[in-house]
N, C-alpha and C positions, 0 to 999 in steps of 0.2 A: 504493500500500500504506500510505502514511503516514496518510492519512485514516482508513482502516479500523482501523489500530493505535490511533490517537488515540481513536477512538470506543469501542473495546473497553476502553481503559485509563482512560477517564474514570470519575469516581466514580459517576455515575449509569448507567454502561453496562450492568450486568447487567439492570436493569429495562427499559431501552429495547430491548436486544437481544432480549428474549423475545418482543416483539410487532412490532417494526419492523425488517425485514431490509435496508432500503436505506440507503446512506450519502448524503451531500449530492449527489454527482455522479449517482448513480442516480436520486435523487428529481427532480433537474432534468431529466434525460433523459426521465423519464416525463411531467413537466409540459410539456416541449417538444413531445411528441407529441399530448397531449390538450388542452392549453391553447388552441392555435389552433382545434381542433375546437369547443370550447365557444364561443369567440368567433364562429366561423362560424355556429353554431346560432342564437345570439342575433341577429346582424346579418341573417342570411338571413330569419329570422322577421319582422323589422321592415322591412327595406329590399329584400329580394329576393336572388336567387341571385348576381347580379353583385357587389353590395356584399358579400355574404357571402364570396364567393370572394376578393375583394380583402382582406377582413379576415383570411382564412386565410393569404394570401401575406405580408401585412405582419407578422402575429404570428409566423409561422414564421421570417421573417428576423430579427425581434427575438429570438426564442428562440435562434437560432444565435449572434447577437451576445452574448447573456448567457452562453452556454456558453463562448465564446472569452474573455470578460472574466473569468469565474469561474475557469477552469482553465488559461488561457494556453497552450492547445494544441488542435489540431483534435480534437473528439470524434467519432471515426470513424463509429460506427454511427448516432447521431442525425444527424450531418452528411449521411450518405448518404440516410437516410430523409427528412430535411427538404428536401434538394435535389430529390429525386424528387417530393415533395409540391408544391413550387413549380413544377416543370416541368409537372405535370399540371394544376395550378390555372391556370396561364397558358393552357393549351389550352382550359380551360373559359371563360376570359375571352374568348379570341379567337373561339371557335366559338359561345359562348352556350349550350353543352350541358353540364349538370352531370354527364353520364356520365363525363367524363374524370377529374374529381376523385374520383368514386366508384370507378371501376374501377381506379384507382391502387392501392388496397389489395389487390385481388384479384391484380393482376399482380405487385406488389412482394413480397407475402407468399409467393406461390407460387414465384416465381423465387428469393427469398432462401432458402426452405426447400430448394430444389434445390441452391443454392450451398453451403449448410451441409453437406448430405449428401455432395455431391461433394468438398468439402474433406476430409471424414473418409476417403473412399476413397483420396485421394492424400496422406494423412498431414499435412494442414495444417488444424488446427482454428482456425477464425476466432474463435470466442468466447474461446478460450484466448489468442490473440494480443491481442484487444481488452481483455479483463478480467483478465489475469493479475496486474496490479498491484493490483487490488481484491480478487480472490479467489485463494486458493492451493489447488488441488485436484490429486489424482493424475491421470495421463493417463486412467485408466479413468473417473474422475469427470468430467473434461472431455468425454470422448466421450459419456457418458450424458446430461450436461447439454445438449450440442449436439443429440443425437438427439431429446431431449424437446422442445426448442424448435423444431426443424425440423417435427416433427409438429404442434405447436401452431400454427405459421405456416400449415401446410396447412389445418388446421381453420378458422382464422379467415378464410383466403382463401375457402374454400367457403361459410362462413356469410355473409361479406360479399357474395358473388356472389348468393346466394339472396335476401338482403334487397334488394339492388339491382334484381334482376329482378322480384321480387314487388311492391315498392312503387315504382311509376313516377312520374316527375315531374308528368305531366299529369293526375294523379288526386288527389283529396283523400280522406283516411282519418280515421276516428274513432279516436283513440288516447286512452284514459283520459278520454273525454268531451270531447276537444279535436279540432278539425279541423286536420289537418296535411297538408302536401304530402309527396310521396314522398321528396324530399331531406331534409326535416326528420325524417321517420321514420328515414331512414338515419343521420342525425347522432345522433338520440336513441339508436338502437341502438349506435352506436360509444361514446357517452359513458356511457349508463346500463347497458349490458351488457358490451361489450368491455372497457372500462376496469376495472370491478371484477373481472371474471373474469380478466383479465390479471394484475392485482395479486395476486389470490388464488392463481393458478397459480404466479406467481413466488415468493410467500411459501412455499407448500407445497414447491416444488422446492428452495428454499434450505435448508429444514429437512431435507429428505431427503438433500441433498448434504453435510451435516455429517460423515457417516461417511467421506467422501473428502477431507476438508479436511486439508491439510498443516500442520505446526506453523509458527508464525511464526519465521523465522530470526533476527529481532532479539531473541528471548527464549529461544533455545536455549542 
């Protein structure tokens, strides 16, 4: 909560708050998810899928190290996601099949969406537990926030599976005048479509959630 309070109380806070909804921790969490993918895209295009997958593993581990260094505590959600990424990327290295690193998104997002909804039914809101120090919402707000992201996870899982199945590794495709493998089309989809859509969705949702925001107890 301290970081959020400091950002809001800074002299330049009103201007920044109007367009950038993420604090330092949230920004690093986003970069830890998509930074390794950008690296994989570049290395895969130059050196092939094995080198690209190694780049994904190494940069993901580096991202985890940066999060530990910056915040001095386990970042629960990105730590889980990054660990799953490393596990599936390792399977790709062992088998030589890029399917594993691609299908990870489908499996993880679908299962995590089910996990979020299941938590709501047993009165344990995962996002409230993870983010309550960053955001302060009413219980109704947390529930709507979680339902919204669970549905978003399901949609991204379905979109990922569609792209994975349509653009296969052993074919080349013309994308914007460039010949690309199925894996590079998939990575481009993640970086050029999923990343901005995810950011826009989170930005819109945080704006809509303001009506459920609780007052800061430090300023009551």
